[in-house]
C-alpha positions as CSV (number, residue, x, y, z in Angstrom):
1,M,-124.8,135.2,-248.5
2,L,-122.6,133.7,-251.2
3,S,-121.1,136.2,-253.6
4,L,-122.2,136.4,-257.2
5,H,-118.5,136.8,-258.1
6,L,-117.8,133.3,-256.7
7,L,-120.8,131.8,-258.5
8,R,-119.7,133.3,-261.8
9,Q,-116.0,132.5,-261.5
10,D,-116.3,128.9,-260.1
11,P,-119.8,127.5,-260.1
12,E,-118.5,123.9,-260.0
13,R,-116.7,124.6,-256.7
14,V,-120.0,125.8,-255.2
15,I,-122.0,122.9,-256.5
16,K,-119.4,120.3,-255.2
17,A,-119.1,122.0,-251.8
18,L,-122.8,122.2,-251.3
19,S,-123.1,118.5,-252.0
20,K,-121.6,118.0,-248.6
21,R,-124.8,119.4,-247.2
22,N,-126.7,116.8,-249.4
23,I,-127.9,119.6,-251.7
24,D,-128.0,119.2,-255.5
25,A,-127.2,122.9,-256.1
26,K,-126.7,122.7,-259.9
27,P,-130.2,123.6,-260.9
28,I,-130.3,126.6,-258.6
29,V,-126.8,127.7,-259.5
30,D,-127.6,127.5,-263.2
31,K,-130.8,129.5,-262.6
32,I,-128.9,132.2,-260.7
33,L,-126.3,132.5,-263.5
34,L,-129.0,132.7,-266.2
35,I,-130.8,135.4,-264.3
36,N,-127.6,137.2,-263.6
37,E,-126.7,137.1,-267.3
38,Q,-130.1,138.5,-268.2
39,R,-129.8,141.2,-265.6
40,R,-126.4,142.3,-266.8
41,E,-127.7,142.4,-270.4
42,I,-130.7,144.5,-269.4
43,Q,-128.5,146.8,-267.2
44,N,-126.0,147.4,-270.1
45,K,-128.9,148.1,-272.4
46,T,-130.5,150.5,-269.9
47,E,-127.2,152.4,-269.5
48,S,-126.8,152.6,-273.2
49,R,-130.3,154.0,-273.7
50,K,-129.8,156.5,-270.9
51,A,-126.6,157.7,-272.6
52,E,-128.3,157.9,-275.9
53,S,-131.2,159.9,-274.4
54,N,-128.8,162.4,-272.7
55,K,-126.8,162.8,-275.9
56,T,-130.0,163.4,-278.0
57,A,-131.4,165.9,-275.4
58,K,-128.3,168.0,-275.6
59,L,-128.9,168.6,-279.4
60,I,-132.3,170.3,-278.8
61,G,-130.9,173.6,-277.5
62,G,-128.7,174.2,-280.6
63,L,-131.4,173.2,-283.0
64,V,-133.9,175.6,-281.4
65,L,-131.4,178.5,-281.8
66,D,-131.0,177.5,-285.4
67,G,-134.8,177.5,-285.9
68,K,-134.9,173.9,-287.0
69,T,-138.3,173.2,-285.5
70,S,-139.0,170.0,-287.5
71,E,-135.8,168.4,-286.3
72,V,-136.4,169.5,-282.7
73,N,-139.8,167.8,-282.8
74,E,-138.2,164.7,-284.3
75,I,-135.6,164.5,-281.6
76,K,-138.3,165.1,-278.9
77,N,-140.3,162.2,-280.2
78,K,-137.2,160.1,-280.2
79,T,-136.4,161.1,-276.7
80,A,-139.9,160.3,-275.6
81,S,-139.7,156.9,-277.2
82,I,-136.4,156.2,-275.4
83,K,-137.9,157.2,-272.1
84,K,-140.8,154.8,-272.6
85,E,-138.4,152.0,-273.4
86,L,-136.3,152.9,-270.3
87,L,-139.4,152.5,-268.1
88,I,-139.9,149.0,-269.4
89,L,-136.2,148.2,-269.1
90,E,-136.0,149.5,-265.5
91,K,-139.0,147.6,-264.4
92,R,-137.5,144.4,-265.9
93,L,-134.2,145.2,-264.2
94,L,-135.8,145.5,-260.8
95,D,-137.7,142.3,-261.3
96,L,-134.5,140.4,-262.3
97,E,-132.6,141.9,-259.3
98,S,-135.3,140.8,-257.0
99,K,-135.4,137.2,-258.3
100,E,-131.6,137.0,-258.3
101,K,-131.4,138.1,-254.7
102,E,-134.3,135.8,-253.6
103,I,-132.7,132.7,-255.1
104,L,-129.2,133.7,-253.9
105,L,-130.5,134.0,-250.3
106,S,-131.8,130.4,-250.5
107,L,-128.3,129.0,-250.8
108,P,-126.5,128.2,-247.5
109,N,-122.8,128.8,-246.9
110,I,-120.3,126.4,-248.6
111,P,-118.6,124.1,-246.1
112,H,-114.9,124.3,-245.4
113,S,-112.7,121.6,-247.1
114,S,-112.3,119.8,-243.7
115,V,-116.1,119.2,-243.4
116,K,-117.3,115.7,-244.2
117,Q,-120.4,114.9,-246.1
118,G,-123.3,113.7,-243.9
119,S,-127.0,114.0,-243.4
120,S,-127.4,114.0,-239.6
121,S,-125.7,114.4,-236.2
122,K,-124.9,110.7,-236.3
123,E,-122.2,111.4,-238.9
124,N,-120.5,114.2,-236.9
125,E,-116.8,113.5,-236.1
126,I,-115.6,113.3,-232.5
127,I,-112.4,115.3,-232.5
128,S,-111.5,115.0,-228.8
129,T,-112.9,113.9,-225.4
130,W,-111.9,115.2,-222.0
131,E,-112.7,113.6,-218.6
132,K,-111.6,114.7,-215.2
133,T,-110.8,111.9,-212.7
134,H,-113.8,111.6,-210.4
135,E,-114.6,109.4,-207.4
136,K,-116.7,106.4,-208.2
137,S,-120.2,107.5,-209.1
138,I,-122.9,106.6,-206.6
139,D,-125.9,104.6,-207.6
140,G,-129.3,106.1,-208.3
141,L,-128.3,109.4,-209.7
142,I,-131.1,112.0,-209.8
143,P,-131.8,114.1,-212.9
144,H,-131.4,117.8,-212.6
145,W,-135.1,118.6,-212.6
146,D,-135.6,116.5,-209.5
147,L,-132.5,117.9,-207.9
148,A,-133.8,121.4,-208.6
149,S,-137.0,120.6,-206.9
150,K,-135.3,118.9,-203.9
151,Y,-133.0,121.8,-203.2
152,N,-135.4,124.6,-204.2
153,L,-133.2,125.8,-207.1
154,I,-135.6,126.1,-210.0
155,D,-139.4,126.4,-210.0
156,F,-140.6,125.0,-213.3
157,E,-144.3,124.9,-212.4
158,R,-144.5,128.5,-211.4
159,G,-142.6,129.4,-214.6
160,V,-145.4,127.7,-216.5
161,K,-148.0,129.6,-214.5
162,V,-146.3,133.0,-215.0
163,T,-145.4,132.6,-218.7
164,G,-145.5,129.0,-220.1
165,A,-143.4,125.9,-220.6
166,G,-139.8,126.7,-221.3
167,F,-139.6,129.7,-219.0
168,P,-138.1,128.5,-215.7
169,I,-137.8,130.6,-212.5
170,Y,-134.4,130.3,-210.7
171,T,-134.7,130.7,-207.0
172,G,-132.3,131.0,-204.0
173,N,-129.0,129.2,-204.5
174,G,-130.2,128.3,-208.1
175,A,-130.4,132.0,-209.0
176,R,-127.1,132.6,-207.3
177,L,-125.4,129.7,-209.1
178,Q,-126.8,131.0,-212.4
179,R,-125.4,134.5,-211.7
180,A,-122.0,133.0,-210.7
181,L,-121.7,131.2,-213.9
182,I,-122.5,134.3,-216.0
183,Q,-119.8,136.3,-214.1
184,F,-117.3,133.5,-214.3
185,F,-117.7,133.2,-218.1
186,L,-117.5,136.9,-218.6
187,D,-114.3,137.1,-216.5
188,K,-112.7,134.3,-218.4
189,N,-113.6,135.9,-221.7
190,T,-112.3,139.4,-220.8
191,Q,-109.1,137.9,-219.5
192,E,-108.7,136.4,-222.9
193,G,-108.9,139.9,-224.5
194,Y,-112.6,140.0,-225.4
195,M,-114.2,143.4,-224.8
196,E,-117.4,143.1,-222.8
197,I,-120.5,144.6,-224.4
198,Q,-124.0,145.0,-223.0
199,P,-126.2,144.7,-226.1
200,P,-129.9,145.4,-226.7
201,Y,-132.1,142.3,-226.4
202,F,-134.2,143.3,-229.4
203,V,-133.0,143.9,-233.0
204,N,-134.5,145.2,-236.2
205,E,-135.0,143.3,-239.4
206,D,-131.8,144.5,-241.0
207,S,-129.8,143.1,-238.1
208,S,-131.6,139.8,-238.2
209,F,-131.0,139.6,-242.0
210,G,-127.3,140.6,-241.7
211,T,-126.3,137.6,-239.5
212,G,-128.5,135.2,-241.4
213,Q,-131.4,134.6,-239.0
214,L,-133.7,136.0,-241.7
215,P,-135.2,134.6,-243.8
216,D,-133.8,131.2,-242.7
217,K,-134.9,131.1,-239.0
218,E,-137.9,133.5,-239.0
219,G,-140.2,131.0,-237.5
220,Q,-137.9,130.4,-234.6
221,M,-137.7,134.0,-233.5
222,Y,-140.2,136.0,-231.3
223,H,-141.5,138.9,-233.4
224,I,-143.0,142.2,-232.1
225,Q,-145.2,143.1,-235.0
226,N,-146.1,146.6,-234.0
227,D,-142.5,147.7,-233.9
228,N,-141.1,145.1,-236.3
229,L,-138.5,144.0,-233.8
230,F,-137.1,140.6,-233.0
231,A,-136.1,139.2,-229.5
232,I,-132.6,138.0,-229.9
233,P,-132.0,134.2,-230.0
234,T,-128.3,135.0,-229.4
235,S,-126.2,138.1,-228.7
236,E,-124.2,137.2,-231.8
237,I,-126.8,139.3,-233.7
238,P,-126.3,142.7,-232.0
239,L,-122.6,142.2,-231.5
240,T,-121.8,141.4,-235.2
241,N,-124.2,144.1,-236.4
242,L,-122.3,146.8,-234.5
243,F,-120.1,147.0,-237.6
244,R,-122.7,146.6,-240.3
245,N,-122.0,148.9,-243.3
246,E,-118.6,149.9,-242.0
247,I,-115.0,149.7,-243.3
248,I,-112.6,148.8,-240.6
249,D,-108.9,149.6,-240.7
250,E,-106.8,146.4,-240.8
251,S,-104.8,147.6,-237.8
252,E,-108.0,147.3,-235.6
253,L,-108.4,143.6,-236.4
254,P,-109.2,141.3,-234.7
255,I,-112.2,142.8,-233.0
256,K,-113.1,140.5,-230.1
257,M,-116.3,140.9,-228.1
258,T,-118.2,139.1,-225.4
259,A,-121.7,139.7,-224.0
260,Y,-124.1,138.2,-221.6
261,S,-127.8,138.2,-222.7
262,P,-131.0,136.3,-222.2
263,C,-131.8,134.5,-225.4
264,F,-135.3,133.8,-226.8
265,R,-136.2,130.9,-229.1
266,R,-139.6,129.7,-230.0
267,E,-138.3,126.1,-230.6
268,A,-141.6,125.2,-232.4
269,G,-142.5,121.6,-232.2
270,S,-140.1,120.7,-229.3
271,Y,-141.5,118.2,-226.9
272,G,-140.7,114.9,-225.2
273,K,-138.2,113.6,-222.6
274,D,-135.2,115.1,-224.5
275,V,-136.5,118.6,-223.8
276,R,-137.4,118.1,-220.1
277,G,-136.1,120.4,-217.4
278,L,-133.3,122.7,-218.7
279,N,-132.6,120.6,-221.8
280,R,-134.5,123.0,-224.1
281,L,-136.0,126.3,-223.2
282,H,-137.7,129.3,-224.8
283,Q,-135.7,131.7,-222.6
284,F,-132.2,131.0,-221.3
285,D,-129.0,132.8,-220.4
286,K,-125.9,132.7,-222.6
287,V,-122.5,134.3,-222.7
288,E,-121.2,134.7,-226.3
289,I,-117.9,135.5,-227.9
290,V,-117.6,137.1,-231.4
291,C,-114.6,137.7,-233.5
292,I,-114.2,139.9,-236.6
293,T,-110.9,139.2,-238.3
294,N,-108.7,139.2,-241.4
295,P,-109.5,136.2,-243.7
296,D,-105.8,135.2,-243.6
297,N,-105.9,134.1,-240.0
298,S,-109.6,133.3,-239.3
299,Y,-109.1,129.6,-239.0
300,Q,-106.2,130.2,-236.5
301,R,-108.7,132.4,-234.6
302,L,-111.3,129.5,-234.7
303,D,-108.8,127.1,-233.2
304,T,-108.0,129.6,-230.4
305,M,-111.7,130.0,-229.7
306,V,-112.2,126.3,-229.5
307,N,-109.3,125.9,-227.1
308,H,-110.7,128.8,-225.0
309,V,-114.1,127.1,-224.6
310,A,-112.4,123.8,-223.8
311,G,-110.4,125.6,-221.1
312,I,-113.6,126.9,-219.4
313,L,-115.2,123.4,-219.3
314,K,-112.0,122.0,-217.8
315,D,-112.1,124.6,-215.1
316,L,-115.6,123.5,-214.3
317,G,-114.5,119.9,-214.2
318,L,-117.1,118.7,-216.6
319,Q,-116.6,115.8,-218.9
320,F,-117.0,117.0,-222.5
321,R,-116.3,116.1,-226.1
322,V,-115.7,118.2,-229.2
323,L,-117.3,117.3,-232.5
324,R,-116.8,118.7,-236.0
325,L,-120.2,118.8,-237.6
326,C,-120.8,117.1,-240.9
327,G,-122.3,119.1,-243.8
328,G,-125.9,118.0,-243.2
329,D,-125.8,119.1,-239.5
330,M,-124.2,122.5,-239.9
331,G,-126.1,125.7,-239.6
332,F,-127.2,127.7,-242.7
333,T,-124.5,130.4,-242.3
334,S,-121.6,128.3,-241.1
335,A,-118.5,127.2,-243.1
336,L,-117.1,125.1,-240.2
337,T,-118.6,124.4,-236.8
338,Y,-117.3,122.6,-233.7
339,D,-119.9,121.5,-231.1
340,F,-119.1,121.0,-227.4
341,E,-121.2,118.5,-225.5
342,V,-121.0,117.8,-221.8
343,W,-121.9,114.4,-220.2
344,S,-125.1,114.2,-218.2
345,A,-124.5,111.6,-215.5
346,A,-128.1,111.1,-214.5
347,Q,-129.6,111.2,-218.0
348,Q,-126.7,109.2,-219.4
349,R,-126.4,111.2,-222.6
350,W,-124.4,114.1,-224.1
351,L,-125.8,117.6,-223.9
352,E,-124.7,120.3,-226.4
353,V,-123.5,123.5,-224.6
354,S,-121.6,125.4,-227.2
355,S,-121.1,125.8,-231.0
356,V,-118.0,127.6,-232.2
357,S,-118.2,128.6,-235.9
358,N,-116.4,130.3,-238.7
359,F,-118.8,132.0,-241.2
360,E,-116.0,133.3,-243.4
361,T,-117.6,136.0,-245.6
362,F,-121.2,134.7,-245.6
363,Q,-122.3,137.2,-242.9
364,T,-120.1,140.1,-243.9
365,N,-121.3,140.0,-247.5
366,R,-124.8,140.6,-246.1
367,L,-123.6,143.1,-243.6
368,K,-121.3,144.9,-246.0
369,L,-118.7,144.6,-243.2
370,R,-115.3,145.3,-244.8
371,F,-111.7,146.2,-243.9
372,R,-109.0,148.3,-245.6
373,D,-105.5,146.8,-245.7
374,K,-102.2,148.6,-245.8
375,N,-102.3,148.9,-249.6
376,N,-105.7,150.6,-249.3
377,K,-107.5,147.5,-250.7
378,I,-111.0,147.0,-249.3
379,S,-112.1,143.4,-248.7
380,L,-114.8,141.5,-246.8
381,A,-113.8,140.5,-243.2
382,H,-114.5,137.1,-241.7
383,T,-116.8,136.6,-238.7
384,L,-116.7,133.9,-236.0
385,N,-118.7,133.3,-232.9
386,G,-119.2,130.8,-230.1
387,S,-121.0,130.1,-226.9
388,A,-118.8,130.6,-223.9
389,L,-121.1,129.3,-222.6
390,A,-124.9,128.6,-222.8
391,L,-126.0,128.1,-219.2
392,P,-129.0,125.7,-219.0
393,R,-127.2,122.5,-219.8
394,I,-124.1,123.6,-218.0
395,M,-126.3,124.0,-214.9
396,A,-127.9,120.6,-215.5
397,A,-124.5,118.9,-215.8
398,I,-123.1,120.6,-212.7
399,L,-126.1,119.5,-210.6
400,E,-126.2,116.0,-211.9
401,N,-122.4,115.3,-212.1
402,N,-121.6,116.7,-208.7
403,Q,-124.4,115.2,-206.5
404,S,-123.6,113.1,-203.5
405,P,-125.5,111.9,-200.4
406,D,-124.4,115.2,-198.7
407,G,-125.6,117.5,-201.5
408,I,-124.3,119.1,-204.7
409,T,-120.6,120.1,-204.7
410,I,-119.9,123.4,-206.4
411,P,-116.8,123.6,-208.7
412,A,-113.9,125.3,-206.9
413,V,-113.6,128.1,-209.6
414,L,-117.1,129.3,-208.7
415,H,-116.7,129.5,-204.9
416,K,-115.7,133.2,-205.0
417,Y,-118.8,134.0,-207.1
418,T,-121.4,131.8,-205.2
419,G,-120.2,132.3,-201.7
420,F,-120.9,128.7,-200.9
421,K,-119.2,125.4,-201.7
422,I,-122.1,123.0,-201.5
423,I,-125.8,123.0,-201.9
424,S,-127.4,120.8,-199.2
């Protein structure tokens, strides 16, 4: 959530920055500032009337002792009149506060200065591309959904029977490869200094609000109405919310966490060939990295996280590219996002497998997540997160890119986890 302080101090900066998202923010910024001015005026008036009421009430005791009944009655009438006025003022104040917050929550994060204006993924910038030297590809590559069926790795049909479309069942070596990837990702992350966390898979409304899923992505989340809990679409939510409403000592920063979790996304309206097989699911596995850090070095941390994810993909031998998202393709809460895409040899297209983002203070303002520096000054921290990695499309790329007439070759870094080198 953007801070009112920023909006009051530099509204033109906010308006200019949000134009990168193709948003004309001037009308809404002007409206927020007007409501804020009205709210502050009512708040000052309310505090003034309360002070007046308290001062007047203190006079009553002395007047009673002096037997000045008429003056006592006059003061009581005045106090009663002030109390009626206070009720009206307080109701008006609550109404303005509610409107101010509602409008403020509708504004996305302002993009970092390096973000380019754009309206769709077509305008994202390719920052780098990496390709391992492979043997010449064979003709007639098979897409992963057919490979999964051929080698009994994933049962899509029974997944539909048990639950519905988008809930695959991994079997045999497919389940073992899935587990191997999870363990490999976690080991890589913990070796890099991320503390492993096993989070809950359901969170409350406050947690979903704190990281920005509510109210922006409410329709994309599975909601348990009786308990008002949400199935997590990413473990970013429970990890970041561990420190909600806390003040962290600067010496404890950065806080680096990693977690494996299943992720649940409704993905309403998704259909067609681009979502076939593992390309888009309602339930999938993901290993996440989260960093809470000092604003002074958060973009250095972002670069480190990007390099870390790139290193994992290189270890797997997967061709990938890194894109810096344009303003119109960034998530609601992000200030800067890098996407990783791996090449799908059989589908002949790029598949997104990770997003690494800096949210600056957008989440921490909602979370009231702050840190105390050596001078005892309290400030909002910065939060960052990234997928390291999301499994479905990684699995798809491994199956498609490593197929041969003899079977599917498993990347060498996974052998100690799978116990086999080839699926045949």
